[in-house]
N, C-alpha and C positions, 0 to 999 in steps of 0.2 A: 502484672506483665510490663518488665522493663521495656524501656522506647529504644531499641535499638540506635535510629539515627540514621537514616540511609541517606546520609548528604556526603558533599565532598569533603568539607571539614571534619566531619565524624571519621570519616572512612581514613582518612590520611591520618588521623591522630590513633586510631585503633591498629591499622595495618602496620605491622612490625616488619615490613619488606620479607624476601623470601629467601629460604636457602639455595644454593646454586649447584646442580649438579657435577661441575667442573670443579669443584672447591673440595678436594679430598687427597688423602695421602695414605700409602700403604707402608708398613715397615714390616719385610721380610725376616724370619728367623728360618734359618736351614739347619739340617742334622750335621752340617760339617762347616769347616771356616777354610777360605783361600781368599786370595785377592781379586778373585774374577766375581766376586760377591759386594763388592763396594760399594757399586754404583746403581745395583738392581732396580731400586725405586724410582731412579727416573728415567726408566724405560717402561712405566706403568702407562698403557693408552686409554684402559677404561676399566673399570669394575663395578660391583653391585654391594647393596645391603641385602644379604640372602632373606628370604622370605622364610619366616618360623609359623606353623601351625600346628592345629590339636587333630589327632585323630578322633573320631567320636565313637561313644560307646553306646548303643542303642538298645534301651530298655522297652519292651512290649508293656503297654498299660491299656486297659480297658479303652478303646476309643480313640488312642492317639500311641506314639513313640514318644518315650523322654529320652532326650538326649543329653548325655554326660561328657566332660572332658576326658579323653584317654590320653595315650601317650602324645607327648610335643615333639613335635618334627623340625629338624633345622635342615632345610633345602642347602644344596651344595652352594660353594662360594665360588664364583668364575672371575677373572680376569683375563683381559687381553694386554700383552706387552709387544715393544717393538724391539725384535732381536738386532742385536749390535753386529759390527761388521764382522766380528771373529766368532758368531755365533756363541760365546762363552754362556751366554743365558739360557740358551736350548741345552746345551752341555750339562750346567748345572741341574736343571730340572731332570733331564734323563737319568743323571746321576743319582739322585734322588729317589727314583724309582728304583733304580738298579740295588739301592740300599734295602727298600723294601723287600723286593724280590731278585735275587740274583741267578739268572737262567742257567748260568754257566755250571753252578754249583747246585742248583734246583731247589735253594733254600729261602725261606723266608725270615725277615730279622724280627724280634720282637717288639712291640707297638712303642715303647720306650726308646727305641733307636731310631724311630723316622718321624713320630709325632712331634709336631713343633706348634706353640702358640703364634697366632699372626695378629697383626694390629691394623685396624682400618681406622683412621681418622676421620672425622668430618670438619670442615675448617670455615672459618668467617670471612669477610672480607680483608682482614688483616692478617690471613695465611696462620690465625691461631685456633687451635683445635675447641670445638664446641661440644664436640661428643668423641668419645674414644670407645671402639668395639674391638674386644679381646677374643678372637676365635680360637678355643682350647682345643687341643690334641687334634691339629690339621696336620693332613699330607695329600700330596698331589694323587688323585684319584685319575685325571686322565691329563697327557699332555697332548694338546691337539695336533691335527695335521696342518703342515704350511702347504700351501699354494706355490708352486714355482709358476712362471709363466714368463716366456722370451720377450712377450710384449710391454709387461709391467715396468715400470719407472718408480713405484711405490714401495717404501720400505716394507721388510719383511714383518709380517707380525705372527705371534704366536698364543693361543689360547691354553690357559690352564683351568682345569677343575679341580676345585679342594673339597675333599671331604672333611667334616670336623665334628666334634663332640655336642659343643653347643656355643653360644656367646653371651656374653655381658656387656652391658654400657656403664661406663663411667660418665654422671652427668657434668662433672666438672671440669672433664676434658684433659685431664692432668695425665699426659703419656707416661711420667718416670713411676707412677704408681700402681701401673698395670703390671701384670706379669705376662712377659715375655720370654722367648727362647723353648728350650725342652722342657717336656712335660716333667721331667725329674725334678723341675725346681721346687714341687710340691709333695716329694716323696714324704710317706710319714714313716717314722720308726715305729713298731709295735713293742711292746716289752719285752718280746723273744729277740729282740734286735733284727729282726727280718725287714726287708721293704715291701711296703704296702701302697699301691697308689691310692691317693683320696678321690672323690670325685671332682674337684675343683682343677685336676690335672697342673 
């Protein structure tokens, strides 16, 4: 068994520092384009790297239960944003939800119209990405309530909850190589000429 060496010198040489929770960036993609979306990323207050887990499939066996991996589950992605003085950020997320479902027309849009790939990057001390996560086929499942208070002097915040299909991590942290934008970026053409969505969105 190797000697770990619990000394100050050994620890200082082996410990490579730690990632900081405030070193991250978000690159949004919306299903529409306008000037109001230009600086949305600068209003991000907090976010998280979503949990991923497996449902288990239990198989009874004499004396015990044998557990196997079932469906992989990707939990919702949540963000908190500062709302700008003209509430353009709030308007754009509400408009995104209107694209999903228009209550006036009582109509739902097809998924390809509102699902967008989002990018979450973890940064190093030089503000360069060390890991880039692409969340495929994301859409705002919930636009949170906003607290209004005459006694408060704080900036208004907005919580957004995204549902998505799955995420992938790029080890090299190269944002330019990730798939962003509309899920139609990876629509395949079958021999008959009709559009079909592949799994990677």
